[in-house]
N, C-alpha and C positions, 0 to 999 in steps of 0.2 A: 625149864624147857630144854629139850634135847637140842644138840648142835644141828642135826639134820632138819628138825622142825623149824628151828630159828632161821636157817638158810632159806627154807621154802617160804617162810613169812616175808623175809627180806626180798626174795625174788618177786613175789606177788606185789609187794609195795612198789618195787622199782618199775614193774610192768605197768601198774596203775598210773605212776608218775609220768612214764614215757607216753602212755596213751593220752593223759591229760595235756602234756606239752604238745603232742602232735595235733590234738584238736584245737588248742589255742593258737598254734602256729598257722594252721589252715585258716582259722577265723581272722587272724591278723592279715594274712595274705589277701583274703577276700575283701577286708575293709580297705586295704591299700589299693588293690587292683581295680575294684569296681569304680571308685571315683576317678582313678587315672584313665580307665577305659572310657568313662563318660566324658572326661575333658578331651581326650584324644578324639573321640567321636564328634564332639562339638567343634573342635578345631578343624577336623576334616570337612565338616558341613560348611563352616564359614569359608574355608579355602575354596570349596567347590562353588559357593555362591559368588565369591569375588571373581573367580575365573570366568564364570558365566557372564557376569556384568562387563568384564573387560572385553570379552569377545563380542558381546552385544553392542558395546560402544564402537568397537572396530567396524562392525557391519553397518551401523548407522552412518558413520562418516564415509566409508568407502562406497556404499550402495545408494545412499539418499542425498548426500551433499552434491551441489552442482559441480564443484571441482575443488576438492579440499587440498589438492597437492600442487599449489602454485608456489608455496614458500617452503614446504617440506616434501621430500619425495615419498611416494607410497611405500617404497622399501624401507626407508628410515622410520616412517611411521609404524610399520609393522614390527620392526625391530624393537621399538620402544614399548609397544604393547606386549610383545613376547617377553621382554625383560621384566615388565610389571607382573605378568602371569607367573614367572619363575619365583618371585618372592611372596606370592599370595599366601603361602603357608606360614609365613613369619611376620605378617603385618595384620593390623586390625582395620576396621572399616574407615576410621578417620584418616589413617595413613594412605589407604587405598584411594580415597577421594582426592586427597592432596596430590598424589602421584598422577592420577588421571587428569587433574587440572593442569599439571605441568606439561603433560603430553599435548593436551588440547591447545595450550598457548602457542605451540609451534605452527599451528594452522594459520595463525595471524588473520583471523576473520572476526570482525566485531559482532557478527550475528551468530557465530558458532561458539557456544559457551556451555558450561555445566552449572546447573542450579542444584546445590546439595539439598538433601531432604532433611537436614538437621532441623529439628523443631526449636531447639534452644538458641536464643539470640541474646546478645547484650541489650539491655534496655537503654541503649545509647545510639545516637546518630553522629556521624563524623563529617567533617569537611577538610579536604587537604589543600592547604595554601602552600605557596612557595616557601614560606617561613615556618611550616610545621603542620601537624595534624591536630585538629581542634574538635572538641565535643560541642555540637551545636544544638542537640536536643537530648532529653533524658526523660525517664519516668519521674514521678513525684518524689520517690525515695532518694534519688541521686541528683536532685535539682541543684545542689551546691557545687556540682561539677560542671555546670554550664559555662561554656567559653574557656574552659581550662585546656591548656595545651598538653599533649601526651609527651612525656619524657621517656618512660620505660613501661614495658608490659612484661610481667613476671621477671623482672630484673634484666630483661633484654632491652638495650637502648633502642630508641625509635629508629635510628639509622640502620640497625641490624634487622629489625622487623620489616622495615621498608624494603631492604634488599631481598629478603626472603619472599615477600609478597610479589615482588617483580617476577619471580619464577613461575607464577601461575597465571599471569596476565600477558596478553600479546604485547610485543615490544616494538612494532613498526610505527607506533604513534604515541608519544609520551603523554599527550593530552587525554587519550583514552584511559590510561592508567589512573589518572585523577578521578575520573568518573566511576570506574569499575571497582577500584580498590576499596572504597568506602562501604561497599556492599559486602564484599568478602570478609572484611575485618570484623564484621559483627557476629560471625559464627565462631564461638569458642571451641567447638569440636574440630573445626578446620584448623584453627591455630594450634590445637593439640597435634593434629596430623602433620603439621608443618614443623613441629618441634619447638614452637614458640612458647607454649604453655604446657605445664605438666598436668595440672588438674583443671579440666574445663568447667568444673562446677564452682570454682573459686579462683578468680584471677586478680593478681595484684597489679595496680596501676600506680605509677608515680607521675604526678601532674604538676603543672605550675599554673597558678591562678592569674587572672588579668592584672592583679595588683602585685604579682611577683612572688607570692607565697608558695612554698612547696606543699603539696597535698598528697597523702598516701591513702589510697582507697582500695578496698577489696570488693570486687563486683561479682555478684552471682547472676547467672543468666536467667532470663524469663523463659517460661515453658513454651510460649508460642508468641509469634509476632502480633497476632490479633489481640492478645491480652495486654499489650503495652499502650498506654495513653501518653503520647509524647508531649512534652512541654518544650517549646522552642525558646531560644534566647530572645529576650525582649528586643534586642537590636534589629532582629529580622522584621518585626512589625513596622519599623520605621523606613524600611527600604521599599521603593515603589514596586520592584519586581516580585515582592512577596505579599503585597497588600490585600489582594483578592484571590481566593482559592477557586479559580475557574479556568477553563481551557483558554479563554481569551477575554480581554477587557481593555478599556482605554481610560486614560486620565488626561485632564487638561490643565496645563500650567498657564494660568492667565497672565502671570507677570512676564514670562518669557515667550508667551504665545506659542506653546509647543504641545502637540498631541503625542502622548506616549501610549503606544499600542503594544501590550504584552501578549504574545502568542505562545502559550505555554505547552500546548499539546496539539498535534495534527489530527484532531478528531472533533466532531461536532459536540457541543456542550448540550447537556440534557435540558437546560433551561431555555436555550436559544440556539437555533441553527446558525452556522457561520454565514450563510447567505443573508439571513435576516440581520445578523450583527454587522456585516459588511455594509449593507445599505444604511443602517443606522450610523455607522462610523463616518461614512462619506457625507451623509446629510449634516452631521455635526461639523465636519471639516468645511463644508460649503457655508454653513452658518457662521462659524467662528473665524474663518479665514486665518488659520495659524500660519506662522512663519516657518514652521519646521515640523516634520513627523519623524518619530523614532520608533522603530520596530524592534522589540526585544525577543530574541529567540533563545536566550541563555539557559532557560529551564526546559527546553523542548527536546525530548528524547526521540520524537518521531510519531508515527501512526500512519496516516494516509496523506500523501503529499498533495493529492487533488483538492483537499479541503481549502487550501489557501489560494487556489486559482482565481476566484472572483476578486480577491484583493490585488493580485498581481496584474490582472487585466485592467483594473481600474487605475491603479497607481502609475502604471507606465504611460498613461495618457494624461496624467494630472499635472498641473503647474508645479506641484511640490517635487516632482521627479527631476530634480537638478542638484548639482553639487552644492554641498553645505546646507541643503534643505531636507535631505532624506538620508537617514542613518539606519543601519541594521547592526544590532549588538549580538555577538556570538561568543561561545566559550566551550569548555570541555564536554558539557552535556549534549551539545548539538550533534546529532547523528541521524542516520537512517532517513526518514522522510523529511525531517527538518533540514538535513544536509541537501536533499534534492531541492527544497525550497530556496535555500541559500544560493544554489547554483542558478536557479531560474531568475532570482532577483539580480544576481550578478550579471547575467547575460542580457536581461530585458530592461533593466532600469539603470539609473545613474547613482544608485545608493552607495554610500561610503560605509564600509564594514569596519567595526571597531570592537576590540576586546581581545580574547585569547584564541589560539588555534582550536579548531573543532575536534571533538573526541572521535567523530566518525571520519573516515576517509572519503575523499571526493568520489573516486571510483571504488565501488565496494560490492561485496556479496550481500544479498538481502532476501526479502520475502521468506522469513524464517518459518520453520515448522518444528514441532516438538515430539520427542519420544522419551519414554521413561524406562530406566534400567529396572529389570524385574526384581532384583534383590535389595540393592541399596536405595532404590526408589529415587535416585537422582534423576533430574530432568535434563536431557540433552537437546539444546537448540541447534539447528543446522540450517544453512542457507540453501535455497532452491533456485536462485536467480543471480545473475551478475549485472550490475548497473555500471556501464561504461559511459558516464555522463559528460566527461570532459577530456576527450582525446586520450592521450597516454599519460595524463597527469597522475603523479604518485604522491600519496600522503594526504594530510588533512587540509582543510580550507584555512588559509592564512589571511587574517584581516588586513585591511589597508593600514590601520593604525593599531598596533599591539599595546594593550594596557592590561596589567596584572593587578588584581585586587589582593590586598594583604590582610592578615589577621588583625593588625593594628587598625586598619581602616574599618573592618567589621566592628570592632569595639566602639568606634565612633559613629556607627551607622552611616558610613560614608561610602557611596558607590562611585568610585573614581571613574569607571567606564562611562556610566550614565552622565555624570557631571561634565565630563569632557565634551560629550556631544551637545549638551545644553549650552555650553559656553562658546562653542565654535560659531 
């Protein structure tokens, strides 16, 4: 082959190679750029959705709440929302909901809160005692964890978890925290948004059993609350306040001649109206002539405060309405309409109140309504009325006799509050 022909052959070969490399380079760029563009587009879409929800929440609080700015100024509230909007391009939905809860906590209203739309929940129920957080109910798979005390969650000590959860719950009433926290801690996605857990699909717990043994458990969330069939610790079935799952019932202690009336919900029971129940209750009182009546409100979150009026009217004229013969038991779950009933009983009867401070404040916002955020689907509860029921009183209802039940007493099925009133 001549030198000129050989050069022409080499030039053609080089040109074909360059063309090949150019085509492949373009193909590689396409392969890289399209997914990157898709990710960028998805991120922009999420950012836009979070910004819309932040502004929607802002408008609900400013325009629909009775008066959201008694504890935080409207200007400071708006600054916090604007700060959240500025970071929406760098956070996910879990962090967004956690940050929104932190902002909401500054309103300090027990009826203004956010219910996340997270479907996944721990198949566990908790109760917070002064001496620790305890698992009181589980699904059948985790029944060996019943009555275990929580030491760590994903290697975070309970004390640290506790301090983080305080950031998303109003701070003007410590008793309210006891009642609210046990609901929020069941959302693994929320714990992820708060930086407590890394993988919400698989969370490590370190626990201590009632016998003192260390237990290491990995909990996987259930897909929906409705799919969980809870098993409660056997100790609860021995406590009078849990014996019957109805809105109201009474039991008679013939040895001590005591009527125990558990008023668990301020609403009529499907099986028997409260008016009918109240007549039955006082007929039994007239028949048995008890020495004492104990009204238990400790599981009552509220409802309609007017339901209990027939009882209040009857008891205030009854011979049992005197010191050491009429007791009312209260605790952290007492709020809303149950709180209004507490105040009515305090003002109109001679009842002695025993137990822990109420979770609800005496003067409070209420008559809540609900709105849903369009993208995260979180539900925002907000107050439409203010109840000034006791002058300028600030804070929770404080019992005449303060008694705290502990984890150790639960293990013994011992209700110290109830037993105190029985023995007086």
